[in-house]
N, C-alpha and C positions, 0 to 999 in steps of 0.2 A: 696613295692607297685610300686613306680616309676621305680626303678631299674628293677623289673620284667617285666614291660611294655616294656622297651627298649630292654631287653634281648629276650623277646618273639618276638619283631619286627625283631630282627636280625635272630632268628631261622626261621621266615617266609621268610626272604630274602634268606636264604640258599637254599630253594626249588626253588626260582627264578634263582639262580646261575646255577642250573642244567638244566634250560630250555634255557639259552641264550648262545650266542657265544662270546660276548664281553661286557665290561662295558664302558660306556661313561660318563665321568665327564663333566656335562653340565653347562657351565658358567665359564669364565676365571676369577675366583676370587681368593682371598687368601685362600679360603677353599679348592679348588681343589687339590693343592699339598699336603695338609694334608691328604685328603682322599685317594690320590694315595699311600702314604706311608702306611696308615692304611690297604688298600686292600692287599698290598704286604705282610705286616707283619702278617696279619690274615690268610695267606695261601690260599687266594682265587685265584685259578689258572685259571684266565681268562685274556685275553689281556685287557689293559686299554687304552682308547682313551681320548682325550681332545677336546671338542668343545667350541667355543665361540658363544653361542646360536646356530644358524643353520650351522655355518661354522666350519669344522674341522681345528684345528691349530696344527696338527702334520703331519708327513710325510707319514702316513700309507695310502695306496690306499683304496678307498671306496670299500665296500663289501656288500653282502646280508645277513650277519649274523644277527640273532635276537639280539637285543640290550637291555641292562638294562641301563637306563639313571638315573644317580644319580644327583639330582638337587642341585647344589653347590651355594646356596645363603642362607644367614641367614634370609632374608626377606620372609615371607610367601606369600605376594602379588607377589613378583618376582617369587617365585617357582611356584605359580599357573599359572602365565603368561608363564613360561618356559614349563609347562606341556601342555598348550594349543598349543604352537608351535610344540611340539613333536608329539602330537596326530594328528595334521593336516598334518605333513610332513613326518612321518615315518610309515611304515607298522607294525602293531601289536607290538607296543613297550611296554616295562615294565618300570615303573618309581618308584622312591623312593626318599625321602629326605635322608640326610646324617647322621642324628643324631644317629641312632641305630648303624651303623658301627663305627662312631666316638666314641661313648660311650664305646662300647665293647673293641675297641682298646685301649682306654685311661685307662680303668680299668683292663683289662686282660693282655695287653702287656706292656704298659708304667708304670702302677701302680703309678699314681700320688698320693701323700700322703694326700688324702682328703676323706671325707665321701661319698661313692658311691651313697647312697640313696639321699643325698642332691644334689649331682652333677646331678643325673638323673632328679630330680625335676627341677633343673635349665635348663637342656637341653630341657625338655618338655615345660617349660614356654618360652624359647627362640624360640622354634618351632612355638609358637603362638604369638610371638612378644610381650610378656608380661614381658619384661626385659628392663634394660638400654641397648641400642643397642651397644654402643662403648664408651670406655674411654681410652684416651692416658694417661698412668701413667708415669709421668716425674720423673726421678731419679736425674737429675742434670741440671743446667742452664749453665754449662761450655760446650764449644765445641772446637774442634781442627781446625775447619774451621771458616772463617769470611765471610759468604755469604751476598752479598749486599742486596739481596731480601728475607732474612730470615723472614718467616711469624711470627715467635715468637719474633723477634727483639733481638735475642741473642747477636749480636755484640754491640747493643746499651744499653743493660741491665746495670742498675746502681749498683744493688746489686747482686753479683754472689755467688752461694753456691751449695753444694751438699745436696740433700734432706735428712732430718732426717727420717730414715726408720720407727721408731716406730710411730712418729706423722703421717706419710703418711699412714701406715697400719691401724692405728686407724680410720682415715678418710674413708679409703676404706671399713672398716667393718661397719661403720655407714651407708654407702650407701647400701651394700649388706644385711644388717639387714632388709632393707625396700624392696629392689628389687634385684634380681640377675642381673648379667651383662653378655651379650652375648660374648663380646670380650674386653680384656684388651691388649693394645699395649704398650710395654715398649719403651720409647724414652727419649732423652735429649732435648737440647744440643746434644751431642754425648754420647750414653748410656755407652760405654766402658771407657769413661774418668773418671767416678766416681769410686773411689777406692773400694766402697762397693756394686758394682752392683750385686755380687752373693748373698749377704745378702738380697738385694732388691727382687731378684727372689725367693729365698727360702721362704720368708715370704708370698709372693703373692700366691704361688701354694698351700698353706695350705687352702686357702679359697675355700670351696666347692660350693660356689654360683657364681663362675665365670666359664664360659663354655670354652672359648678359650683364649690362650695367644699367643702373637707374640712379637718378638724383632725387632726393627728397628735400622739400623745402616747406616752410610754413607760410609761404606766399606773402611775405612782408617786404621782400627786397627784389627789385627788378635788375637782373644782371645785364651786362652789355651784350650787344649783338654778337660779339666775338664768341661769347659763351654758347649761344644757340647754334652758331655756325659749327663750333667744335662738336656739339652733340649730334648735329646733322651728319658731319663727316665720320663719326665713329659709331653711329647707330645706338645712341644712348637715349633713353626715355626720361621724362621728368614727371615726378609724382608730387602733387600739391596737396598738403594737408589743409583743408578748407576750414579756417577758424572764423568765418563770418567777417565782421567789421575789422578784426585784427589783421586779416589777410589782405592788406590794402593794395598789394601788387598782383593779386590773383588774376584779374581779367587781363592785365597787360602781359603777364607771363603766358597765359593761354593764347593771346593774340600773336605774340612773338613765336611761340612754338608752332602755331598754324602757318605763319609766314615762312618759317624755315623747314616745314614738314618734319618737325620733331614730334615723336609720339608723346602724348601728354594726357594725364588723367587726374581727376580729383580722387584722391586715395580713399576708398570706402572705409577702411579700418580707422581712419582718423576722425570720423564723424561720431564715434562712440568710444569713450574711454572707460577703462576699468581701473578703479582705485586699488592699488596694491596695499595701501595702508602703511602706517609707520613701521620702520624696520625694528622688529622685536621678536624674540624667540617665543613661540606659542607652546612648545612642549608636546606636540602631537606624536602619536606612535608612528613607527615605520610603515605599518599597514595603511594608516590614514594618509600619510604623506605620499605614498606611492599611488594611492587612489586619486588624490588631489592633482598630483603631477600628470597622471594619465588623462585627466579631464581639462587640464589647463589650456586656456585660450592661446597663450604665448608659446610655451614649450620650447623645443629646440629650433623653432622657426626663427629665433632671434639670437643667433650667434653674433657677437659684437667684438670687432677688432679695433683696438686702439693702441697704436705704437707697438710695443712688444708683448702685449697681452691679448688673449682672446677669451671672452667670457661666454659661458654656456647659456646665460640668460640675462636679460636686462636687470633683474633683481641683483645679480652679482655686481654689475656695473654700478648700480645705485649704492650698494654697500661700500664699494671701493670709494665712491664719490664722497660718502659721508664719513670715511675713515673707520669703518667697522670691519674688523678682521675676525673671521671665525673659521673653524675647520670646514664648515659647509661651503664657505666661499672658496677656500683653498682647493677643495676637491672639484670645483667647477670653473677654475681658471687655468689656462695653460700659458706658461712663459715661452716666448718666442725669441728670446735674445740669444738662443743657441739652436743647433739643429735638433729636430724632434723626430720621433719614430712614428710609424703608421699606427701602432697601438695607442700611443699617447693622443694622437689626433682623433682617432676613432672614439676614444672615451669621451671627448668633448662633443664631437659631432652627434653621437648617439645619445648623449645626455645620461650616461649610465648612473651618475651620482646626482642628477638634477633634483631628484625628489628631496634631497637634504635642504635645498634652498627654500622649498615650499613651506618650511616651518617659520619663515620670516615674512610671509605674505598673509594678508587677510584671506579668509575663506568662509563663505563665498565672497568674491570681490564685488563691490558695489559699482554699478554702472553710473557714471557721472557725466556731466556736461564737459565737453572738451575745452581745454585751454582757458580755464578760469584763472585770471591773473591774481597774484598775491598782492594784497593791499590796493587792489584796483589798478595796478600798473599794467 
């Protein structure tokens, strides 16, 4: 039923392909490079452009071709806003979300080893924002860099370990048994430092209730070709945090991704860091904290899963790393070593108590150079 709906939507899109002269991926997000690869591999023979909202960000001269705008945002409210922009500023446009193209590519071309019907249901729920939006799935707390302003306090962490894959996957399943997840982003530490990172990936992609996967790396380690082939076969993208001279494998990773048609981007958020400051209680009022929380750059976009705990914010993970336990932390972490309820999960997903952690961050946060190494290391 769900699978048929998405496949029918794709068939309807085919008729639009015959009416337009080019496809515009609208929105400079992590979704756009995935859909670009999907369009190419599905044999859709149309030029593909990239716009950051109303501004083209490619070198192609403007033209009068009829356009199909694919709205590259996982948020329905943002897609609705994008559509308003388009209909106000472009003559006779066609628009579509990206889910039908993505689903058909994932199941027909990539052939991810999961249940297509359950995956289709997850896609449709994600389309309506009835999912957990994003989880950073952490496979190790080891890193080969020692960044002064690491938001997860990796250099300061007292107990370092590689994640137990079974315990971690059991926790992930407890979440998806309740709600699907729109995106799981793999990260560390540095993802490739863990010796079992391929096992970590293989177990995740079996979960049919997760729509997107991406791998984050600091660009210091070039993984083997088998890694890129796995990404290709499972529709996983790679996001490189570009730290200049430190990211010694950056160009080789980009070249391998291109060779295997793996979606790959230099992650924009990594080019500008915000210093959260030392972990200390500032004594702000509840009103102040809720205002800070509402304006926070990070917010609930950074749910972080590590073995049997999910943290509502990276600040909570940093507090745990440094051995700092407070009521604010306890109200923003969910233990997953047992079954959980919908309400318990929603409390973390919605960040209803997140404002309490804001008393342990600097405000305003200072914008700093990324990946400055401790003691020049």
